[in-house]
N, C-alpha and C positions, 0 to 999 in steps of 0.2 A: 491858652486862653479859651478857646472854644468851647473847653469839658465847663470850664470856671462859669462863663457866663450861663450854660446851657442847668448847673448848678443855682445858680442865683435866682433864674426864672423857675426853675421850679421849686427853690424857698418862698419867692416873693407870692406864687401862684398859691402852695398850700396857706398861707399867711394870711390870703386873700379870701381864702375858701372859709375859714376856720374864724374867722375878721366878722362873717356874716350874723348879723342876728334871727334868731328862733322869729318868727312870727307867731302875734297873741290875737286871734281874731277878738275884734269888739262889734257889739251894738252897733247897727249903723254903717259898718262899713259895705262895700257893694260889690261881690265876688261876682265877676263877668270871665262869664264860662262863653266858648265858640264852640255849639254842635255842629257835626255832619254828619245827617242821615240820608243817604245815598248820593243824588246831587243837592240837594238843600242844605243850605249853610244860615245859622243864624244864631242869635248872640242869646245867652241863656243868663239874666241878673238875677243873682239872690244876694236877699239885705237880710239879713237877721236881725228879729224885733227883740228875743229873750234870749237869753244864754244864759244855763245855770244848770245846776245838776236835778233840778225837781223836770226838767223840760227846755226843749226850743223851739224856736218860732222864729221861720222868715218868709219872706214875701218877695216872690219873683214873676221876672216878668219873661216875657220870651218876645225878641223882636220878629220883623214882618222875615219871612212869609208865615211863620208859625203864630204869631201876633195874642198870646194867650197871657194872663193873669191867674196870679192864685195866693192862695198864705196856706201852707203846711207846717204843723204840728205836732211834735213828737213829746212824749210823757216821759217820763221816770223809769219806767220798765221796757219800753221802748229802747230809749239810750242805753239802759246798762244789758237788755240779754237780747236783744236782735239779732238774728243773721240772714234778715229779708232785706232788700230793697226795693223801694217803689220809687219807680224811674221813667212813671209813663203819666204824664201833666195834662190833663184835659183842661187847666181853669177851676176855679171856685175857691174853696177854703177844704182840708183836708185834716182829720187830726189822726195821727198814728201812734197805734199803742202795742204792736207787734213786729213793726217793718221800719225804716231810717230813710228818712232820703238827703241827700248830700252830704248828712253826715254819717259819719260810722258811731255803733255802740261802742260801749267798753270791749262786750266783749268779742267784734270782728276783731279790732285793735289786739288786744289780747293774743287772739289767736293767729294774725299777721305777723305778730314777732316772733310766736312760736314756732312758725314755718309753714304752718297751712292750716286750710278752712275749708268746710262746704256752705258756699253761699246760695240763698234765695236769689237769685239778682233778678230776674222779673216778676218779684213780689210774692207774697206768701203761698199763695199758688203754683207755684210753678218749681219744676224739678231742682234740685240742688244740685250743684255743680263744684268740680272740685278743683281749689285753688293751690298752688305751693308759692310761699315767698321767695323771691329770688336771693341768692345769697352776695350777691354782686349789681352792679348796674347793669349788665349786660346780659339777654333771653340769652339761657343755653339752649332754646330750641329754635328762636330765630336768626340768633347771632346779633341781632338789632340790639341797639344801645340807647338803654332811656336818657335824658339829659338832666341837668341837674336842676332845679328849679326853685332858680334866685328872682325873684320882683323888689321890682323898685315902688316903695309905695313914700309921697310925699319926699323926696332927695336922701331916702335910708334903704341900703337892699338887704331884704330878708330870706332865708334860705325856707323852702317848704318842701325839701326832702322830708322821706319817711320810706315806708315799706312795698314793696314792689311785687302784685301779685301778680301772677299767668295761670290757664288752666292750662292740660296735659298738651295740647297742642300749638299752644301759644297765640290763638286766636282772639281769645282773653285775655282781657288784664285791668286790674285796678290799682290803685296810687293811691296812698292816704298820704296826708301831713297832720301832726299834733293838733296843732293851733292853741297850744298851750291848756290842754284838755277838753279840748271840743274839734277833737279830729275831725276832718271835712276831706272830700275825694279831691284832689288834683287833674287826677288823670281817667277814666275810664273807657274802655273801649269792649262793646258789646257788637249788636248787630248796627249800631252807628257808634260814634267816637263823641268823646265830650271833653276838654281841655281845658283849666282853667289860662286867661290868658292877660289877667290884668285885675289888679285889686285897687281901689279907688277908699280912701278914706276921706271927710270931709273934715274933721275935726282935727 
């Protein structure tokens, strides 16, 4: 009887997981990230105002104590071919042609799915760092297990799972989700940590 109960629970769990809906990002969605930088914590709120193959634009707001606002735009070239990430936000408007921010380029996603990539994670002028895609949710270096990303949006549970990449010693990690063709970061650990904690859809 005990074995039957465990089997039924496993079947139920798998059915529940596979029943989740893949998240499709929309203009106006608010991606609410938690940022931890040393002893400082704040929210980083990203709101896309344009999502197209020709470019992505989003507005952002950082809550106290960072307290900054701005707009980031990425053109078609950046969205297709960039391997550099713009991660240092100082407020104001920024137009990116050779870097992406929050969102990943097609080249980044293709290389993540192939198994490895060299990313310029601190901007186009920083040294490239090598990342390997994990084969499971558990890091072979640190033995820590990454949680399954499921978020509830207006009463529906959505999957945000995607490739997880780590550097050689496991001290840096990046995780993407597809977003229905507009892939974006759900978790990143560099010399700071950022992870998505909530998605708000107002319509």
